[in-house]
Residue frames as a rotation matrix with the C-alpha (Angstrom) as fourth column:
UNK 1
-0.457 0.857 0.237 44.93
0.666 0.507 -0.547 115.56
-0.589 -0.092 -0.803 183.92
UNK 2
-0.565 0.212 -0.798 44.39
-0.425 -0.903 0.061 118.33
-0.707 0.374 0.600 181.38
UNK 3
-0.953 0.187 -0.238 43.05
-0.139 0.427 0.893 115.76
0.269 0.885 -0.381 178.90
UNK 4
-0.519 0.817 -0.250 39.90
0.837 0.427 -0.342 115.47
-0.173 -0.387 -0.906 181.04
UNK 5
0.051 0.517 -0.854 39.16
0.297 -0.825 -0.481 119.14
-0.953 -0.229 -0.196 180.43
UNK 6
-0.119 -0.192 -0.974 40.46
-0.805 -0.556 0.207 119.50
-0.581 0.809 -0.088 176.86
UNK 7
0.654 0.566 0.503 38.90
-0.223 0.779 -0.586 117.10
-0.723 0.271 0.635 174.35
UNK 8
0.854 -0.326 -0.406 41.65
-0.427 0.008 -0.904 117.43
0.298 0.945 -0.132 171.75
UNK 9
-0.078 -0.933 0.352 44.45
-0.996 0.057 -0.069 116.10
0.044 -0.356 -0.933 174.02
UNK 10
0.153 0.025 -0.988 45.45
-0.304 0.952 -0.023 112.46
0.940 0.304 0.153 173.81
UNK 11
0.909 0.202 0.366 45.25
-0.409 0.245 0.879 110.33
0.088 -0.948 0.305 176.96
UNK 12
0.595 -0.742 0.311 48.44
0.392 0.605 0.693 108.48
-0.702 -0.291 0.650 176.08
UNK 13
0.337 -0.577 -0.744 51.55
-0.735 -0.655 0.176 109.13
-0.589 0.487 -0.645 174.03
UNK 14
0.348 -0.157 0.924 51.62
0.278 0.959 0.059 105.91
-0.895 0.237 0.377 171.98
UNK 15
0.953 0.015 0.302 52.06
0.299 -0.203 -0.932 107.78
0.048 0.979 -0.198 168.69
UNK 16
0.612 -0.774 0.162 55.21
-0.760 -0.632 -0.152 109.48
0.221 -0.030 -0.975 169.94
UNK 17
0.194 -0.541 0.819 56.56
-0.575 0.613 0.541 106.31
-0.795 -0.576 -0.192 171.55
UNK 18
0.608 0.081 0.790 56.07
0.460 0.775 -0.433 104.39
-0.647 0.626 0.434 168.30
UNK 19
0.960 -0.243 0.137 57.79
-0.022 -0.556 -0.831 107.16
0.278 0.795 -0.540 166.33
UNK 20
0.381 -0.872 0.308 60.92
-0.900 -0.427 -0.094 107.18
0.213 -0.241 -0.947 168.51
UNK 21
0.782 -0.033 0.623 61.16
-0.271 0.881 0.387 103.42
-0.561 -0.471 0.680 169.12
UNK 22
0.839 -0.514 0.177 63.51
0.452 0.480 -0.752 102.82
0.302 0.711 0.635 166.14
UNK 23
0.337 -0.744 0.576 65.90
-0.420 -0.667 -0.615 105.46
0.843 -0.035 -0.538 167.52
UNK 24
0.427 -0.138 0.894 65.91
-0.888 0.127 0.443 103.83
-0.174 -0.982 -0.068 170.95
UNK 25
0.899 -0.102 0.425 66.59
0.140 0.988 -0.060 100.40
-0.414 0.114 0.903 169.41
UNK 26
0.705 -0.662 0.256 69.35
0.227 -0.131 -0.965 101.93
0.672 0.738 0.058 167.30
UNK 27
0.323 -0.587 0.742 71.04
-0.818 -0.568 -0.093 103.43
0.476 -0.577 -0.663 170.35
UNK 28
0.610 -0.064 0.790 71.02
-0.536 0.701 0.470 100.04
-0.584 -0.711 0.393 172.02
UNK 29
0.913 -0.238 0.330 72.49
0.393 0.728 -0.562 98.43
-0.107 0.643 0.759 168.92
UNK 30
0.642 -0.713 0.280 75.34
-0.345 -0.595 -0.726 100.97
0.685 0.370 -0.628 168.80
UNK 31
0.529 -0.437 0.728 76.69
-0.775 0.101 0.624 99.37
-0.346 -0.894 -0.285 171.98
UNK 32
0.376 -0.313 0.872 77.63
0.127 0.950 0.286 96.34
-0.918 0.004 0.397 169.90
UNK 33
0.936 0.016 -0.351 79.09
-0.322 -0.362 -0.875 98.06
-0.141 0.932 -0.333 166.84
UNK 34
0.735 -0.678 -0.013 82.58
0.652 0.711 -0.262 96.70
0.187 0.184 0.965 167.53
UNK 35
-0.435 -0.886 -0.158 84.50
0.900 -0.425 -0.094 99.97
0.016 -0.183 0.983 167.79
UNK 36
-0.180 0.314 -0.932 84.06
0.334 -0.872 -0.358 103.68
-0.925 -0.376 0.052 168.32
UNK 37
-0.793 -0.152 -0.590 84.46
-0.463 -0.479 0.746 104.29
-0.396 0.864 0.310 164.58
UNK 38
-0.883 0.467 -0.042 81.97
0.353 0.721 0.596 101.53
0.309 0.512 -0.802 163.80
UNK 39
-0.193 0.865 -0.463 79.27
0.902 -0.029 -0.431 102.96
-0.387 -0.501 -0.775 166.02
UNK 40
-0.349 0.015 -0.937 79.79
-0.114 -0.993 0.026 106.41
-0.930 0.116 0.348 164.48
UNK 41
-0.934 -0.014 -0.356 79.32
-0.357 0.058 0.932 104.98
0.007 0.998 -0.059 161.00
UNK 42
-0.645 0.751 -0.141 76.25
0.740 0.660 0.127 103.02
0.189 -0.022 -0.982 162.11
UNK 43
-0.153 0.578 -0.802 74.78
0.578 -0.605 -0.547 106.19
-0.801 -0.547 -0.242 163.61
UNK 44
-0.674 -0.168 -0.719 75.45
-0.392 -0.744 0.541 108.08
-0.626 0.647 0.435 160.38
UNK 45
-0.920 0.330 -0.210 73.62
-0.040 0.454 0.890 105.55
0.389 0.827 -0.405 158.22
UNK 46
-0.446 0.786 -0.429 70.84
0.893 0.355 -0.278 105.19
-0.066 -0.507 -0.860 160.76
UNK 47
-0.295 0.289 -0.911 70.36
0.193 -0.916 -0.353 108.97
-0.936 -0.280 0.215 160.70
UNK 48
-0.832 -0.053 -0.553 70.33
-0.499 -0.367 0.785 109.09
-0.244 0.929 0.279 156.90
UNK 49
-0.789 0.586 -0.185 67.76
0.392 0.712 0.583 106.29
0.473 0.388 -0.791 156.66
UNK 50
-0.290 0.681 -0.672 65.65
0.849 -0.141 -0.509 107.98
-0.442 -0.718 -0.537 159.36
UNK 51
-0.506 0.042 -0.861 65.85
-0.202 -0.977 0.071 111.25
-0.839 0.209 0.503 157.45
UNK 52
-0.953 0.192 -0.233 64.71
-0.186 0.234 0.954 109.46
0.237 0.953 -0.188 154.30
UNK 53
-0.531 0.790 -0.305 61.70
0.806 0.583 0.105 108.04
0.261 -0.190 -0.947 156.11
UNK 54
-0.289 0.407 -0.866 60.79
0.561 -0.662 -0.498 111.39
-0.776 -0.630 -0.037 157.65
UNK 55
-0.464 0.012 -0.886 60.85
-0.493 -0.834 0.247 113.05
-0.736 0.552 0.393 154.23
UNK 56
0.571 0.795 0.203 58.99
-0.306 0.436 -0.847 110.30
-0.762 0.421 0.492 152.36
UNK 57
0.190 -0.618 -0.763 62.10
-0.969 0.005 -0.246 109.23
0.156 0.786 -0.598 150.43
UNK 58
0.975 0.155 -0.159 62.57
-0.146 0.987 0.065 105.52
0.167 -0.040 0.985 149.75
UNK 59
0.579 -0.792 0.194 65.84
-0.548 -0.202 0.812 104.72
-0.604 -0.576 -0.551 151.60
UNK 60
0.224 -0.535 0.814 67.12
0.427 0.805 0.412 101.85
-0.876 0.255 0.409 149.45
UNK 61
0.602 0.055 0.797 66.69
0.792 -0.170 -0.587 103.68
0.103 0.984 -0.146 146.13
UNK 62
0.951 -0.240 0.196 68.22
-0.256 -0.965 0.059 106.85
0.175 -0.107 -0.979 147.59
UNK 63
0.453 -0.826 0.337 71.28
-0.376 0.166 0.912 105.05
-0.809 -0.539 -0.235 149.06
UNK 64
0.316 -0.300 0.900 71.81
0.719 0.695 -0.021 103.09
-0.619 0.654 0.435 145.83
UNK 65
0.792 0.033 0.610 71.83
0.487 -0.637 -0.597 106.34
0.369 0.770 -0.521 143.84
UNK 66
0.868 -0.474 0.151 74.17
-0.482 -0.726 0.491 108.02
-0.123 -0.499 -0.858 146.34
UNK 67
0.329 -0.777 0.537 76.72
0.042 0.580 0.813 105.21
-0.943 -0.245 0.223 146.13
UNK 68
0.362 -0.140 0.922 76.69
0.897 0.323 -0.303 105.51
-0.256 0.936 0.243 142.34
UNK 69
0.570 -0.027 0.821 77.09
0.520 -0.762 -0.386 109.29
0.636 0.647 -0.420 142.04
UNK 70
0.962 -0.077 -0.264 78.72
0.187 -0.522 0.832 110.48
-0.202 -0.849 -0.488 145.27
UNK 71
0.214 -0.975 0.051 82.33
0.731 0.195 0.654 109.93
-0.648 -0.103 0.755 144.25
UNK 72
-0.551 -0.447 0.705 82.10
0.829 -0.390 0.401 112.27
0.095 0.805 0.585 141.24
UNK 73
0.534 0.824 0.188 79.63
0.767 -0.566 0.301 114.80
0.354 -0.017 -0.935 142.67
UNK 74
-0.114 -0.610 0.784 80.96
0.139 -0.791 -0.596 118.35
0.984 0.041 0.175 143.24
UNK 75
-0.533 -0.197 -0.823 81.85
0.794 0.221 -0.567 118.90
0.293 -0.955 0.039 146.91
UNK 76
-0.987 0.132 -0.089 80.29
-0.091 -0.926 -0.366 122.38
-0.131 -0.353 0.926 146.97
UNK 77
-0.316 0.927 -0.202 76.90
-0.820 -0.159 0.550 120.89
0.478 0.340 0.810 146.00
UNK 78
-0.854 -0.108 -0.508 76.89
0.062 0.950 -0.306 117.89
0.516 -0.293 -0.805 148.33
UNK 79
-0.799 0.599 0.052 73.97
-0.227 -0.222 -0.948 119.35
-0.557 -0.769 0.313 150.32
UNK 80
-0.227 0.723 -0.652 71.78
-0.974 -0.150 0.173 118.72
0.027 0.674 0.738 147.25
UNK 81
-0.454 -0.026 -0.891 72.08
-0.309 0.942 0.130 114.98
0.836 0.334 -0.435 147.89
UNK 82
-0.963 0.114 0.244 70.57
-0.218 0.200 -0.955 115.01
-0.158 -0.973 -0.168 151.37
UNK 83
-0.679 0.728 0.094 67.16
0.730 0.654 0.199 113.31
0.083 0.204 -0.975 151.69
UNK 84
0.072 0.760 -0.646 65.44
0.716 -0.490 -0.497 116.56
-0.694 -0.427 -0.580 152.75
UNK 85
-0.758 -0.338 -0.558 66.56
-0.139 -0.751 0.645 118.48
-0.637 0.567 0.523 149.65
UNK 86
0.185 0.938 -0.293 63.63
-0.559 -0.145 -0.816 119.21
-0.808 0.315 0.498 147.30
UNK 87
-0.052 -0.282 -0.958 65.48
-0.980 0.199 -0.006 117.65
0.193 0.938 -0.287 144.36
UNK 88
-0.929 -0.334 -0.160 65.84
-0.289 0.924 -0.252 114.34
0.232 -0.188 -0.954 146.22
UNK 89
-0.551 0.800 0.237 62.29
-0.126 0.200 -0.972 114.45
-0.825 -0.565 -0.010 147.57
UNK 90
0.251 0.628 -0.737 61.01
-0.851 -0.220 -0.477 114.92
-0.462 0.746 0.479 144.02
UNK 91
-0.251 -0.454 -0.855 63.14
-0.855 0.518 -0.025 112.11
0.454 0.725 -0.519 142.62
UNK 92
-0.789 -0.168 -0.591 62.62
0.050 0.941 -0.334 109.53
0.613 -0.292 -0.734 145.40
UNK 93
-0.842 0.406 0.355 59.60
-0.520 -0.436 -0.734 110.93
-0.144 -0.803 0.578 147.24
UNK 94
0.045 0.998 -0.033 56.07
-0.997 0.047 0.059 109.78
0.060 0.031 0.998 147.93
UNK 95
0.184 -0.054 -0.981 57.34
-0.162 0.983 -0.085 106.34
0.969 0.175 0.172 148.87
UNK 96
-0.075 -0.219 0.973 57.16
-0.945 -0.295 -0.139 106.70
0.318 -0.930 -0.185 152.63
UNK 97
-0.301 -0.127 -0.945 57.99
0.055 0.987 -0.150 103.54
0.952 -0.097 -0.290 154.53
UNK 98
0.444 0.441 0.780 56.25
-0.773 -0.252 0.582 102.76
0.453 -0.861 0.229 157.79
UNK 99
-0.665 -0.737 0.119 57.87
-0.666 0.512 -0.542 100.73
0.339 -0.440 -0.832 160.53
């Protein structure tokens, strides 16, 4: 009941619930991935798309680019391709997608 004494506290947690809902739905969907390897791959892509959204990177454009360049990209620089890397945020950023 601290929200009755502190005006800046929210009465409910709808913002947080809405933010984590896609993760909860994803976990439920992993039950039907078909195999242990399949659910691991689904979780990987789900995490990458979620990371794109968190960093304001447009997921489709980012994934399309990754599929085109990943095979020939130097292994010691692979971290530069992650959605939270400044280079990727600059190239694909400011296109945040809301659910």
